[in-house]
SETI-350314 format. One record per residue (C-alpha): residue number from 1; residue in one letter; z, x, y. Coordinates in Angstrom, 2 decimals, decimal comma, m for minus. Layout:
<rs>
<nr = NUM&rest = A&up = Z&east = X&north = Y> .
...
</rs>
This chain:
<rs>
<nr = 1&rest = X&up = 10,99&east = 24,33&north = 54,93> .
<nr = 2&rest = X&up = 10,82&east = 22,78&north = 51,40> .
<nr = 3&rest = X&up = 14,01&east = 21,63&north = 49,64> .
<nr = 4&rest = X&up = 15,40&east = 23,90&north = 46,95> .
<nr = 5&rest = X&up = 16,06&east = 22,34&north = 43,58> .
<nr = 6&rest = X&up = 18,42&east = 24,24&north = 41,33> .
<nr = 7&rest = X&up = 17,90&east = 24,62&north = 37,56> .
<nr = 8&rest = X&up = 19,25&east = 26,37&north = 34,54> .
<nr = 9&rest = X&up = 17,51&east = 27,67&north = 31,48> .
<nr = 10&rest = X&up = 18,91&east = 26,55&north = 28,03> .
<nr = 11&rest = X&up = 18,07&east = 27,71&north = 24,56> .
<nr = 12&rest = X&up = 17,00&east = 24,94&north = 22,22> .
<nr = 13&rest = X&up = 19,37&east = 24,47&north = 19,30> .
<nr = 14&rest = X&up = 16,73&east = 25,07&north = 16,61> .
<nr = 15&rest = X&up = 13,77&east = 27,47&north = 16,38> .
<nr = 16&rest = X&up = 10,21&east = 26,16&north = 16,36> .
<nr = 17&rest = X&up = 8,09&east = 25,97&north = 13,17> .
<nr = 18&rest = X&up = 7,19&east = 29,56&north = 13,44> .
<nr = 19&rest = X&up = 10,86&east = 30,48&north = 13,75> .
<nr = 20&rest = X&up = 10,65&east = 31,40&north = 17,39> .
<nr = 21&rest = X&up = 13,61&east = 30,79&north = 19,82> .
<nr = 22&rest = X&up = 12,41&east = 28,43&north = 22,57> .
<nr = 23&rest = X&up = 13,87&east = 27,43&north = 25,89> .
<nr = 24&rest = X&up = 13,99&east = 24,40&north = 28,23> .
<nr = 25&rest = X&up = 15,18&east = 23,87&north = 31,81> .
<nr = 26&rest = X&up = 17,73&east = 21,51&north = 33,26> .
<nr = 27&rest = X&up = 18,50&east = 20,34&north = 36,74> .
<nr = 28&rest = X&up = 21,92&east = 21,48&north = 37,99> .
<nr = 29&rest = X&up = 23,76&east = 18,72&north = 39,88> .
<nr = 30&rest = X&up = 26,79&east = 20,25&north = 41,61> .
<nr = 31&rest = X&up = 28,18&east = 17,09&north = 43,12> .
<nr = 32&rest = X&up = 27,70&east = 13,38&north = 43,47> .
<nr = 33&rest = X&up = 27,17&east = 11,51&north = 46,65> .
<nr = 34&rest = X&up = 29,24&east = 8,32&north = 46,63> .
<nr = 35&rest = X&up = 28,76&east = 5,07&north = 48,65> .
<nr = 36&rest = X&up = 30,94&east = 6,12&north = 51,43> .
<nr = 37&rest = X&up = 29,14&east = 9,43&north = 51,95> .
<nr = 38&rest = X&up = 25,78&east = 7,66&north = 51,81> .
<nr = 39&rest = X&up = 26,75&east = 5,20&north = 54,41> .
<nr = 40&rest = X&up = 28,04&east = 8,11&north = 56,63> .
<nr = 41&rest = X&up = 24,63&east = 9,81&north = 56,09> .
<nr = 42&rest = X&up = 22,65&east = 6,72&north = 57,14> .
<nr = 43&rest = X&up = 24,88&east = 6,06&north = 60,18> .
<nr = 44&rest = X&up = 24,85&east = 9,74&north = 61,38> .
<nr = 45&rest = X&up = 20,96&east = 9,81&north = 61,23> .
<nr = 46&rest = X&up = 20,68&east = 6,37&north = 62,82> .
<nr = 47&rest = X&up = 18,86&east = 4,87&north = 59,85> .
<nr = 48&rest = X&up = 20,94&east = 1,72&north = 59,66> .
<nr = 49&rest = X&up = 24,14&east = 0,14&north = 60,95> .
<nr = 50&rest = X&up = 27,00&east = 0,89&north = 58,59> .
<nr = 51&rest = X&up = 28,29&east = m2,62&north = 58,36> .
<nr = 52&rest = X&up = 24,83&east = m3,95&north = 57,57> .
<nr = 53&rest = X&up = 24,29&east = m1,44&north = 54,75> .
<nr = 54&rest = X&up = 27,77&east = m2,07&north = 53,25> .
<nr = 55&rest = X&up = 26,86&east = m5,85&north = 53,17> .
<nr = 56&rest = X&up = 23,50&east = m5,13&north = 51,66> .
<nr = 57&rest = X&up = 24,92&east = m3,01&north = 48,87> .
<nr = 58&rest = X&up = 27,48&east = m5,59&north = 47,95> .
<nr = 59&rest = X&up = 24,76&east = m8,35&north = 47,97> .
<nr = 60&rest = X&up = 22,50&east = m6,19&north = 45,82> .
<nr = 61&rest = X&up = 25,22&east = m5,38&north = 43,41> .
<nr = 62&rest = X&up = 25,90&east = m9,05&north = 42,78> .
<nr = 63&rest = X&up = 22,27&east = m9,98&north = 42,65> .
<nr = 64&rest = X&up = 21,44&east = m7,44&north = 40,05> .
<nr = 65&rest = X&up = 24,03&east = m8,84&north = 37,66> .
<nr = 66&rest = X&up = 23,19&east = m12,45&north = 38,48> .
<nr = 67&rest = X&up = 19,52&east = m12,02&north = 37,87> .
<nr = 68&rest = X&up = 19,56&east = m9,99&north = 34,69> .
<nr = 69&rest = X&up = 22,09&east = m12,30&north = 33,16> .
<nr = 70&rest = X&up = 19,89&east = m15,20&north = 34,09> .
<nr = 71&rest = X&up = 17,16&east = m13,77&north = 31,64> .
<nr = 72&rest = X&up = 15,18&east = m12,09&north = 34,47> .
<nr = 73&rest = X&up = 14,23&east = m8,71&north = 35,34> .
<nr = 74&rest = X&up = 14,86&east = m7,81&north = 39,04> .
<nr = 75&rest = X&up = 12,02&east = m5,90&north = 40,63> .
<nr = 76&rest = X&up = 12,53&east = m4,31&north = 44,07> .
<nr = 77&rest = X&up = 9,05&east = m3,40&north = 45,41> .
<nr = 78&rest = X&up = 8,55&east = 0,36&north = 45,74> .
<nr = 79&rest = X&up = 11,85&east = 1,09&north = 43,98> .
<nr = 80&rest = X&up = 11,87&east = m0,22&north = 40,45> .
<nr = 81&rest = X&up = 12,99&east = m2,82&north = 37,94> .
<nr = 82&rest = X&up = 16,43&east = m3,69&north = 36,61> .
<nr = 83&rest = X&up = 16,79&east = m5,30&north = 33,25> .
<nr = 84&rest = X&up = 19,43&east = m6,15&north = 30,76> .
<nr = 85&rest = X&up = 20,03&east = m4,06&north = 27,48> .
<nr = 86&rest = X&up = 21,59&east = m6,00&north = 24,55> .
<nr = 87&rest = X&up = 22,93&east = m4,64&north = 21,38> .
<nr = 88&rest = X&up = 24,99&east = m5,57&north = 18,38> .
<nr = 89&rest = X&up = 28,68&east = m6,14&north = 18,87> .
<nr = 90&rest = X&up = 30,91&east = m3,48&north = 17,22> .
<nr = 91&rest = X&up = 33,53&east = m4,62&north = 14,72> .
<nr = 92&rest = X&up = 36,94&east = m3,22&north = 13,76> .
<nr = 93&rest = X&up = 37,71&east = m2,00&north = 10,29> .
<nr = 94&rest = X&up = 41,10&east = m2,37&north = 8,59> .
<nr = 95&rest = X&up = 42,43&east = 0,78&north = 10,35> .
<nr = 96&rest = X&up = 41,37&east = m0,48&north = 13,83> .
<nr = 97&rest = X&up = 38,44&east = 1,83&north = 14,21> .
<nr = 98&rest = X&up = 35,18&east = 0,50&north = 15,73> .
<nr = 99&rest = X&up = 32,04&east = 0,47&north = 13,65> .
<nr = 100&rest = X&up = 28,51&east = m0,94&north = 14,21> .
<nr = 101&rest = X&up = 27,63&east = m3,46&north = 11,45> .
<nr = 102&rest = X&up = 24,29&east = m3,16&north = 9,56> .
<nr = 103&rest = X&up = 22,45&east = m6,47&north = 8,91> .
<nr = 104&rest = X&up = 19,81&east = m6,82&north = 6,12> .
<nr = 105&rest = X&up = 19,14&east = m10,48&north = 6,85> .
<nr = 106&rest = X&up = 18,16&east = m11,45&north = 10,41> .
<nr = 107&rest = X&up = 19,55&east = m14,95&north = 9,83> .
<nr = 108&rest = X&up = 23,07&east = m13,38&north = 9,71> .
<nr = 109&rest = X&up = 22,87&east = m12,36&north = 13,27> .
<nr = 110&rest = X&up = 24,41&east = m15,02&north = 15,63> .
<nr = 111&rest = X&up = 25,32&east = m15,15&north = 19,31> .
<nr = 112&rest = X&up = 28,78&east = m13,89&north = 18,31> .
<nr = 113&rest = X&up = 27,27&east = m10,72&north = 16,95> .
<nr = 114&rest = X&up = 25,50&east = m9,74&north = 20,24> .
<nr = 115&rest = X&up = 26,93&east = m7,86&north = 23,17> .
<nr = 116&rest = X&up = 25,72&east = m6,58&north = 26,54> .
<nr = 117&rest = X&up = 25,31&east = m2,85&north = 26,47> .
<nr = 118&rest = X&up = 23,97&east = m1,82&north = 29,92> .
<nr = 119&rest = X&up = 21,57&east = m2,47&north = 32,64> .
<nr = 120&rest = X&up = 18,44&east = m0,36&north = 32,47> .
<nr = 121&rest = X&up = 16,25&east = 0,85&north = 35,34> .
<nr = 122&rest = X&up = 12,57&east = 1,77&north = 35,40> .
<nr = 123&rest = X&up = 11,41&east = 3,39&north = 38,61> .
<nr = 124&rest = X&up = 8,15&east = 2,12&north = 40,34> .
<nr = 125&rest = X&up = 5,21&east = 4,41&north = 40,65> .
<nr = 126&rest = X&up = 5,57&east = 4,38&north = 44,44> .
<nr = 127&rest = X&up = 9,09&east = 5,87&north = 44,09> .
<nr = 128&rest = X&up = 7,84&east = 8,49&north = 41,68> .
<nr = 129&rest = X&up = 4,99&east = 9,27&north = 43,90> .
<nr = 130&rest = X&up = 7,42&east = 9,97&north = 46,87> .
<nr = 131&rest = X&up = 9,42&east = 12,22&north = 44,42> .
<nr = 132&rest = X&up = 6,34&east = 14,12&north = 43,32> .
<nr = 133&rest = X&up = 4,56&east = 14,39&north = 46,73> .
<nr = 134&rest = X&up = 7,42&east = 16,08&north = 48,50> .
<nr = 135&rest = X&up = 7,33&east = 19,90&north = 48,49> .
<nr = 136&rest = X&up = 10,14&east = 21,75&north = 46,64> .
<nr = 137&rest = X&up = 10,99&east = 25,13&north = 45,60> .
<nr = 138&rest = X&up = 13,00&east = 25,95&north = 42,51> .
<nr = 139&rest = X&up = 15,89&east = 28,47&north = 41,91> .
<nr = 140&rest = X&up = 17,44&east = 29,50&north = 38,63> .
<nr = 141&rest = X&up = 21,29&east = 29,43&north = 38,83> .
<nr = 142&rest = X&up = 21,59&east = 31,42&north = 35,56> .
<nr = 143&rest = X&up = 22,49&east = 35,10&north = 36,03> .
<nr = 144&rest = X&up = 19,42&east = 37,23&north = 35,22> .
<nr = 145&rest = X&up = 18,96&east = 37,79&north = 31,62> .
<nr = 146&rest = X&up = 21,31&east = 34,95&north = 30,53> .
<nr = 147&rest = X&up = 20,76&east = 31,36&north = 29,48> .
<nr = 148&rest = X&up = 23,00&east = 28,18&north = 29,57> .
<nr = 149&rest = X&up = 24,25&east = 26,60&north = 26,53> .
<nr = 150&rest = X&up = 22,29&east = 23,67&north = 25,28> .
<nr = 151&rest = X&up = 24,03&east = 20,36&north = 24,99> .
<nr = 152&rest = X&up = 23,41&east = 18,18&north = 21,99> .
<nr = 153&rest = X&up = 21,13&east = 15,16&north = 22,53> .
<nr = 154&rest = X&up = 23,00&east = 11,86&north = 23,01> .
<nr = 155&rest = X&up = 20,86&east = 9,76&north = 20,70> .
<nr = 156&rest = X&up = 22,02&east = 6,41&north = 22,26> .
<nr = 157&rest = X&up = 21,20&east = 7,60&north = 25,74> .
<nr = 158&rest = X&up = 17,87&east = 8,85&north = 24,51> .
<nr = 159&rest = X&up = 17,12&east = 5,46&north = 23,19> .
<nr = 160&rest = X&up = 18,01&east = 3,77&north = 26,52> .
<nr = 161&rest = X&up = 15,72&east = 6,17&north = 28,40> .
<nr = 162&rest = X&up = 13,00&east = 5,78&north = 25,82> .
<nr = 163&rest = X&up = 13,25&east = 1,90&north = 25,88> .
<nr = 164&rest = X&up = 12,82&east = 2,00&north = 29,74> .
<nr = 165&rest = X&up = 9,77&east = 4,21&north = 29,41> .
<nr = 166&rest = X&up = 8,13&east = 2,03&north = 26,82> .
<nr = 167&rest = X&up = 8,80&east = m1,13&north = 28,72> .
<nr = 168&rest = X&up = 6,95&east = 0,48&north = 31,61> .
<nr = 169&rest = X&up = 4,14&east = 2,20&north = 29,82> .
<nr = 170&rest = X&up = 3,75&east = 0,29&north = 26,51> .
<nr = 171&rest = X&up = 3,50&east = 3,34&north = 24,31> .
<nr = 172&rest = X&up = 4,19&east = 7,09&north = 24,12> .
<nr = 173&rest = X&up = 2,49&east = 10,02&north = 22,47> .
<nr = 174&rest = X&up = 4,18&east = 12,89&north = 20,76> .
<nr = 175&rest = X&up = 3,58&east = 15,34&north = 23,51> .
<nr = 176&rest = X&up = 4,87&east = 12,87&north = 26,20> .
<nr = 177&rest = X&up = 8,02&east = 12,22&north = 24,12> .
<nr = 178&rest = X&up = 8,71&east = 16,01&north = 23,97> .
<nr = 179&rest = X&up = 8,00&east = 16,42&north = 27,66> .
<nr = 180&rest = X&up = 10,26&east = 13,38&north = 28,52> .
<nr = 181&rest = X&up = 13,28&east = 14,91&north = 26,74> .
<nr = 182&rest = X&up = 12,59&east = 18,54&north = 27,03> .
<nr = 183&rest = X&up = 12,31&east = 19,00&north = 23,27> .
<nr = 184&rest = X&up = 10,54&east = 21,66&north = 21,07> .
<nr = 185&rest = X&up = 7,73&east = 20,50&north = 18,83> .
<nr = 186&rest = X&up = 10,00&east = 20,71&north = 15,82> .
<nr = 187&rest = X&up = 12,85&east = 18,73&north = 17,49> .
<nr = 188&rest = X&up = 10,36&east = 16,17&north = 18,91> .
<nr = 189&rest = X&up = 8,70&east = 15,53&north = 15,59> .
<nr = 190&rest = X&up = 12,04&east = 15,38&north = 13,81> .
<nr = 191&rest = X&up = 13,44&east = 12,83&north = 16,29> .
<nr = 192&rest = X&up = 10,39&east = 10,66&north = 16,29> .
<nr = 193&rest = X&up = 10,52&east = 10,63&north = 12,51> .
<nr = 194&rest = X&up = 14,11&east = 9,46&north = 12,65> .
<nr = 195&rest = X&up = 13,14&east = 6,71&north = 15,15> .
<nr = 196&rest = X&up = 10,49&east = 5,22&north = 12,84> .
<nr = 197&rest = X&up = 12,39&east = 5,62&north = 9,50> .
<nr = 198&rest = X&up = 16,09&east = 4,87&north = 10,33> .
<nr = 199&rest = X&up = 17,59&east = 1,54&north = 9,23> .
<nr = 200&rest = X&up = 16,25&east = m1,09&north = 11,78> .
<nr = 201&rest = X&up = 13,84&east = 1,53&north = 13,29> .
<nr = 202&rest = X&up = 13,30&east = 1,45&north = 17,00> .
<nr = 203&rest = X&up = 9,56&east = 2,56&north = 16,88> .
<nr = 204&rest = X&up = 6,36&east = 1,84&north = 15,09> .
<nr = 205&rest = X&up = 3,60&east = 4,57&north = 14,73> .
<nr = 206&rest = X&up = m0,13&east = 4,36&north = 14,43> .
<nr = 207&rest = X&up = m2,83&east = 6,93&north = 14,66> .
<nr = 208&rest = X&up = m5,50&east = 6,56&north = 17,34> .
<nr = 209&rest = X&up = m8,24&east = 9,21&north = 17,14> .
<nr = 210&rest = X&up = m6,29&east = 12,48&north = 16,90> .
<nr = 211&rest = X&up = m3,06&east = 11,16&north = 18,33> .
<nr = 212&rest = X&up = m0,01&east = 9,36&north = 16,96> .
<nr = 213&rest = X&up = 0,96&east = 6,43&north = 19,24> .
<nr = 214&rest = X&up = 4,56&east = 5,10&north = 19,28> .
<nr = 215&rest = X&up = 5,53&east = 1,67&north = 20,35> .
<nr = 216&rest = X&up = 8,66&east = m0,46&north = 20,22> .
<nr = 217&rest = X&up = 8,98&east = m2,36&north = 17,02> .
<nr = 218&rest = X&up = 8,85&east = m6,04&north = 17,62> .
<nr = 219&rest = X&up = 9,84&east = m7,45&north = 14,21> .
</rs>
């Protein structure tokens, strides 16, 4: 019997270019499995000895941090690649509030202006193939005739996901971008325009045939 994946339907915050209200779907996660529960699951099904898995997770945690801070990507075959994400260090204004400085001269940026933001992860095609190959059924958790409330897009999180995608694939098209983030054509075009025109833009755009191709800006 296939697994059942729960989803909810959400109204997009803005209409499309024709003024129509459009909708998207979002996975509904009701709970989080923590390390203790995962180890219990593995032990119950006889997949691995608990003490060995505990040791392996601790070692993996330390190795991820050690390798990405040693200017390396850490690739686990069949799983994916971990890599470091850097950003500019936030400053404090006279009232003690944090703000992100804007630099107009690259020579002004020194090591003191850089900070670690996160560790990114890009899944391997083998892991995605396992995900896509399994049979699933889908069930809407919204009451019939109702929709969920759309949440605003977290622009920083979007950039993190987009950076990981581009590191893996090299470029993204307009339709792929909309599909990746569940955006309408209007919101997709608007967001991509922001990403190529904002101060220190993240993306560059070129037209190849009938398609616009977006890549990470390298300069």
